[in-house]
GUPA-741183 format. One record per residue (C-alpha): residue number from 1; x, y, z. Coordinates in Angstrom, 2 decimals, always signed. Example, Ala and Ser with C-alpha at 12.3 -4.5 7.8 and 13.67 -1.06 7.14 Angstrom:
 num       X       Y       Z
   1  +12.30   -4.50   +7.80
   2  +13.67   -1.06   +7.14
***
This chain:
 num       X       Y       Z
   1   +1.08   +5.55  -47.27
   2   -0.20   +2.05  -47.23
   3   -1.71   +0.03  -50.12
   4   -5.22   +0.24  -48.94
   5   -4.96   +4.30  -48.72
   6   -4.72   +4.86  -45.18
   7   -1.71   +6.52  -43.81
   8   +1.02   +4.50  -41.69
   9   +1.50   +5.47  -38.21
  10   +4.84   +4.48  -36.64
  11   +4.64   +2.91  -33.06
  12   +7.70   +3.87  -30.90
  13   +8.71   +2.48  -27.47
  14   +8.29   +4.99  -24.75
  15  +11.47   +6.86  -23.78
  16  +11.76   +9.90  -21.05
  17  +12.27  +12.96  -22.70
  18  +16.20  +14.51  -22.06
  19  +16.48  +17.14  -20.52
  20  +19.65  +19.55  -20.40
  21  +21.10  +19.95  -16.54
  22  +23.86  +21.63  -15.52
  23  +27.18  +19.68  -14.05
  24  +26.50  +20.53  -10.59
  25  +22.88  +19.29  -10.51
  26  +24.19  +15.97  -12.03
  27  +26.22  +15.19   -9.41
  28  +23.91  +16.36   -6.89
  29  +21.35  +14.06   -8.11
  30  +24.05  +11.17   -8.38
  31  +24.96  +12.00   -4.37
  32  +21.23  +11.95   -3.26
  33  +20.60   +8.66   -5.18
  34  +23.31   +7.18   -3.56
  35  +22.35   +8.61   +0.16
  36  +19.01   +6.97   -0.86
  37  +20.51   +3.67   -1.36
  38  +22.66   +4.04   +1.65
  39  +19.97   +5.20   +3.65
  40  +17.45   +2.27   +2.44
  41  +20.03   -0.32   +3.35
  42  +20.59   +1.20   +7.02
  43  +16.71   +1.13   +7.21
  44  +16.63   -2.77   +6.25
  45  +19.56   -3.40   +8.76
  46  +17.50   -1.77  +11.33
  47  +14.36   -3.59  +10.40
  48  +16.34   -6.88  +10.31
  49  +17.63   -6.42  +13.71
  50  +14.14   -5.86  +15.46
  51  +12.94   -9.14  +14.89
  52  +13.84  -12.16  +16.55
  53  +14.83  -14.14  +13.33
  54  +15.32  -18.00  +15.47
  55  +11.64  -17.08  +16.04
  56  +10.64  -16.03  +12.13
  57  +12.95  -19.36  +11.03
  58  +11.35  -21.93  +13.24
  59   +7.81  -20.28  +12.69
  60   +8.44  -20.77   +8.93
  61   +9.52  -24.20   +9.30
  62   +6.26  -25.14  +10.96
  63   +4.29  -24.33   +8.32
  64   +3.60  -26.49   +5.63
  65   +4.51  -25.45   +2.13
  66   +1.13  -25.23   +0.81
  67   +0.25  -22.58   +3.55
  68   +3.38  -20.67   +2.84
  69   +2.45  -20.67   -1.10
  70   -0.92  -19.55   -0.23
  71   +0.31  -16.65   +1.99
  72   +2.74  -15.81   -0.57
  73   +0.14  -15.74   -3.56
  74   -2.05  -13.71   -1.61
  75   +0.66  -11.19   -0.80
  76   +1.88  -11.27   -4.66
  77   -2.30  -10.50   -4.92
  78   -2.33   -7.64   -2.34
  79   +0.64   -6.21   -4.47
  80   -0.90   -6.43   -7.77
  81   -4.13   -4.98   -6.79
  82   -1.94   -1.74   -5.43
  83   -0.60   -1.47   -8.66
  84   -3.69   -1.04   -9.77
  85   -3.98   +1.90   -7.15
  86   -1.29   +3.72   -9.59
  87   -3.21   +2.63  -12.53
  88   -6.17   +4.16  -11.14
  89   -4.45   +7.25  -10.05
  90   -2.98   +7.33  -13.95
  91   -6.34   +8.26  -15.20
  92   -6.94  +10.50  -12.43
  93   -4.11  +12.48  -13.24
  94   -4.48  +12.35  -16.96
  95   -0.58  +11.68  -17.51
  96   +0.26   +9.41  -20.29
  97   +3.06   +7.28  -19.28
  98   +2.89   +3.37  -20.00
  99   +0.49   +1.56  -18.00
 100   +2.68   -1.37  -17.34
 101   +5.50   +0.83  -15.89
 102   +3.13   +2.55  -14.01
 103   +1.96   -0.68  -12.21
 104   +5.50   -1.08  -11.77
 105   +6.59   +1.93   -9.97
 106   +3.26   +1.41   -7.78
 107   +4.13   -1.89   -6.28
 108   +7.52   -0.71   -5.45
 109   +6.19   +2.65   -3.56
 110   +3.89   +0.44   -2.07
 111   +6.85   -1.94   -0.35
 112   +8.55   +1.13   +0.41
 113   +5.69   +2.73   +1.73
 114   +4.61   -0.19   +4.56
 115   +8.28   -0.49   +5.49
 116   +9.73   +2.81   +5.41
 117   +6.98   +5.12   +6.13
 118   +4.96   +7.84   +3.57
 119   +7.27   +9.97   +3.31
 120  +10.32   +7.79   +1.93
 121   +7.93   +5.45   +0.30
 122   +4.79   +7.33   -0.44
 123   +5.98  +10.32   -1.45
 124   +9.94  +10.79   -1.69
 125   +9.67   +7.60   -4.09
 126   +7.25   +8.98   -6.29
 127   +8.61  +12.16   -6.97
 128  +12.03  +10.66   -7.21
 129  +10.97   +8.47  -10.21
 130   +8.22  +10.36  -11.40
 131  +10.47  +13.51  -12.31
 132  +12.60  +11.37  -14.02
 133   +9.99  +10.30  -16.35
 134   +9.15  +13.67  -17.20
 135   +6.10  +14.52  -14.74
 136   +6.25  +17.80  -13.05
 137   +5.51  +17.88   -9.22
 138   +1.67  +19.19   -9.45
 139   +1.34  +15.78  -11.34
 140   +2.99  +13.76   -9.01
 141   +0.75  +14.99   -6.21
 142   -2.27  +14.12   -7.77
 143   -0.92  +10.79   -8.18
 144   -0.17  +10.37   -4.37
 145   -3.49  +12.08   -3.74
 146   -5.08   +9.27   -5.83
 147   -3.62   +6.48   -4.21
 148   -4.59   +7.91   -0.64
 149   -7.91   +8.09   -1.77
 150   -8.16   +4.71   -2.88
 151   -7.01   +3.40   +0.12
 152   -8.75   +5.04   +2.55
 153  -12.07   +5.16   +0.83
 154  -11.75   +1.15   +0.62
 155  -11.16   +1.22   +4.17
 156  -14.14   +3.66   +5.41
 157  -16.36   +1.26   +3.11
 158  -14.98   -1.91   +4.11
 159  -13.88   -1.41   +7.66
 160  -17.21   +0.34   +8.34
 161  -19.29   -3.00   +7.16
 162  -17.04   -5.09   +9.12
 163  -17.24   -2.94  +12.05
 164  -21.04   -2.35  +11.89
 165  -22.02   -6.02  +11.01
 166  -19.72   -8.34  +12.50
 167  -18.21   -6.48  +15.29
 168  -15.23   -7.41  +17.75
 169  -14.68   -8.83  +21.15
 170  -12.86   -5.73  +22.63
 171  -11.12   -6.06  +25.98
 172  -13.15   -4.70  +28.84
 173  -10.17   -2.42  +30.13
 174  -10.47   -0.63  +26.59
 175  -12.62   +2.31  +26.47
 176  -14.36   +1.94  +23.66
 177  -17.29   -0.85  +23.86
 178  -18.18   -3.35  +21.31
 179  -21.41   -1.41  +20.43
 180  -19.18   +1.96  +20.09
 181  -17.33   +0.37  +17.63
 182  -20.44   -0.85  +15.91
 183  -21.63   +2.90  +15.87
 184  -18.44   +4.10  +14.57
 185  -18.82   +1.58  +11.82
 186  -22.00   +2.94  +11.01
 187  -20.27   +6.60  +10.51
 188  -17.72   +4.98   +8.15
 189  -20.75   +3.34   +5.92
 190  -21.86   +7.16   +5.91
 191  -19.05   +8.79   +5.22
 192  -18.03   +6.46   +2.33
 193  -21.63   +6.87   +0.89
 194  -21.22  +10.55   +1.22
 195  -18.24  +10.37   -0.45
 196  -19.69   +8.48   -3.38
 197  -22.68  +11.15   -3.93
 198  -20.02  +14.17   -3.73
 199  -18.17  +12.50   -6.24
 200  -21.72  +12.35   -8.41
 201  -22.84  +15.60   -7.94
 202  -19.74  +17.48   -7.42
 203  -17.16  +16.05  -10.16
 204  -15.47  +18.71  -12.04
 205  -15.50  +21.44   -9.30
 206  -11.77  +21.76   -8.04
 207  -10.48  +23.57   -4.59
 208   -6.81  +24.82   -4.09
 209   -5.30  +23.16   -1.15
 210   -1.69  +24.16   -0.19
 211   -1.03  +25.36   -3.73
 212   -2.08  +22.40   -5.37
 213   -5.46  +21.69   -7.28
 214   -7.50  +19.04   -6.00
 215  -10.64  +17.70   -7.98
 216  -13.19  +15.04   -7.06
 217  -12.99  +11.85   -9.36
 218  -15.87  +10.65  -11.18
 219  -18.24   +8.56   -9.70
 220  -17.21   +5.72  -12.22
 221  -13.37   +6.18  -10.84
 222  -14.31   +6.82   -7.33
 223  -15.90   +3.27   -7.47
 224  -13.03   +1.86   -8.91
 225  -10.89   +3.26   -6.26
 226  -13.33   +2.17   -3.08
 227  -13.16   -1.27   -4.66
 228   -9.32   -1.55   -4.93
 229   -8.79   -0.23   -1.71
 230  -11.35   -2.51   +0.03
 231  -10.10   -5.44   -1.88
 232   -6.24   -4.70   -1.08
 233   -7.63   -4.77   +2.80
 234   -9.24   -8.17   +2.52
 235   -6.19   -9.45   +0.67
 236   -4.18   -8.07   +3.55
 237   -6.23   -9.82   +6.30
 238   -6.20  -13.16   +4.46
 239   -2.49  -13.52   +4.10
 240   -2.71  -12.92   +8.43
 241   -5.70  -15.26   +8.49
 242   -3.98  -18.37   +6.02
 243   -0.35  -17.92   +8.51
 244   -2.60  -17.96  +11.73
 245   -2.62  -21.69  +13.69
 246   -6.22  -22.67  +13.21
 247   -6.75  -24.21  +16.77
 248   -9.87  -24.44  +18.64
 249  -11.45  -21.87  +18.99
 250   -9.88  -20.33  +15.96
 251  -10.75  -16.78  +15.00
 252  -12.63  -16.30  +11.80
 253  -11.60  -14.24   +9.18
 254  -13.92  -11.62  +10.08
 255  -12.03  -11.33  +13.45
 256   -8.58  -11.25  +11.69
 257   -9.64   -8.57   +9.20
 258  -11.35   -6.40  +11.91
 259   -8.51   -6.69  +13.97
 260   -6.16   -5.65  +11.29
 261   -8.21   -2.63  +10.24
 262   -7.85   -1.57  +13.88
 263   -4.02   -2.40  +13.97
 264   -3.81   -0.08  +11.12
 265   -4.82   +3.01  +12.55
 266   -3.41   +2.50  +15.67
 267   -0.23   +2.31  +13.54
 268   -1.01   +5.54  +11.71
 269   -1.54   +7.23  +14.81
 270   +2.02   +6.49  +16.39
 271   +3.94   +6.75  +12.95
 272   +5.97   +3.74  +13.49
 273   +7.24   +2.82  +10.01
 274   +5.57   -0.57   +9.14
 275   +3.85   -0.56  +12.53
 276   +6.70   -2.36  +14.44
 277   +5.08   -3.38  +17.82
 278   +1.63   -2.10  +16.99
 279   +0.35   -4.70  +15.13
 280   +1.89   -7.40  +17.65
 281   -0.10   -5.47  +20.48
 282   -3.23   -4.74  +19.18
 283   -3.67   -8.67  +17.85
 284   -2.34   -9.69  +21.35
 285   -5.11   -7.75  +22.95
 286   -8.13   -8.85  +20.78
 287   -7.01  -12.47  +19.73
 288   -4.86  -13.30  +22.18
 289   -7.51  -15.12  +24.61
 290   -8.21  -17.32  +21.41
 291   -4.76  -18.01  +20.21
 292   -1.62  -18.85  +22.17
 293   +0.24  -15.64  +22.04
 294   +3.95  -17.76  +20.97
 295   +1.57  -19.03  +18.12
 296   +0.28  -15.78  +17.69
 297   +3.51  -13.79  +17.73
 298   +5.09  -16.09  +15.70
 299   +2.52  -16.04  +12.66
 300   +2.57  -11.98  +12.69
 301   +6.24  -12.36  +12.38
 302   +6.02  -14.77   +9.56
 303   +3.69  -12.29   +8.11
 304   +5.84   -9.47   +8.47
 305   +8.55  -11.73   +6.72
 306   +6.11  -12.60   +4.01
 307   +4.24   -9.38   +3.15
 308   +6.67   -6.56   +4.54
 309  +10.46   -7.90   +4.02
 310  +10.60  -10.39   +1.01
 311   +8.84   -7.64   -0.97
 312  +11.15   -4.85   +0.41
 313  +13.90   -6.87   -1.08
 314  +12.26   -7.10   -4.36
 315  +11.34   -3.89   -4.32
 316  +14.73   -2.30   -3.80
 317  +16.11   -4.65   -6.57
 318  +13.37   -3.37   -9.15
 319  +13.99   +0.14   -8.29
 320  +17.65   -0.38   -8.68
 321  +16.93   -1.81  -11.99
 322  +14.80   +0.70  -13.00
 323  +17.04   +3.41  -12.23
 324  +19.96   +1.85  -14.11
 325  +17.27   +1.28  -17.18
 326  +16.14   +5.39  -17.29
 327  +19.83   +6.48  -16.85
 328  +20.86   +4.25  -19.80
 329  +18.13   +5.93  -21.86
 330  +19.11   +9.39  -21.04
***
């Protein structure tokens, strides 16, 4: 009791709750952790071998330091926005883990997801780490579902607006015309608006999908999610636009953003981690007539280095540090 008569509340730093585990399970978890790090190292080596590092180095050397700093700052901002995805998921799932810890998990998971695919980065990493933090599988599923909603509702809203209002100079050999793309954009805008309307009218109702309970977020949370998702896509487009050579007739930011949005769908359809080769093919098809192809490829390689590979190395170090810290606290 304090001198003012009010009870004192002791505030302690959060720590994961220890759980008793059989010896065989402890060793199994250690082996799985070791296998995870070996697999991540192998995947890093595979991705590294797939790039022409001479071209990457030559391209990076050709940039002004200010350009690289701007691109790195935009990439950092994008990862920060994705950390906001995880904070919105925290609100959606209702768990009480510390916000800074949750944001760190989100940023690391984003890098793993981009480079290693959704099953390893988006799902496997979260289940691995959140289980050690005391969350059950159902809560982790709600977290991952929330990040998916944030990403794709933002994509619907932003992509719909870009395709409808801006359009793209699609190659004549493509089956999809510019007019067809505008209609698709309009449908995307309608779908985004319908999602917000459903959240406003049907919040509180839940459905069971494959044993997992799915509940619509509130309208306020849905707007936050959509805004975060759209902001992240805009920052990704800004990184590519910053690294492109600005030679006449240079494509504008809208053209670069629209091309990136189309390339993302192609990458998801092919299920290739990091969309290796897909991103370059779409950019060459849409912007190859406006930017020299060698310079365009060099800029995309620089984008992969700045947005994918460097953050993956940082995320690997951060994950190892987090694992060690959790082990000490247990």
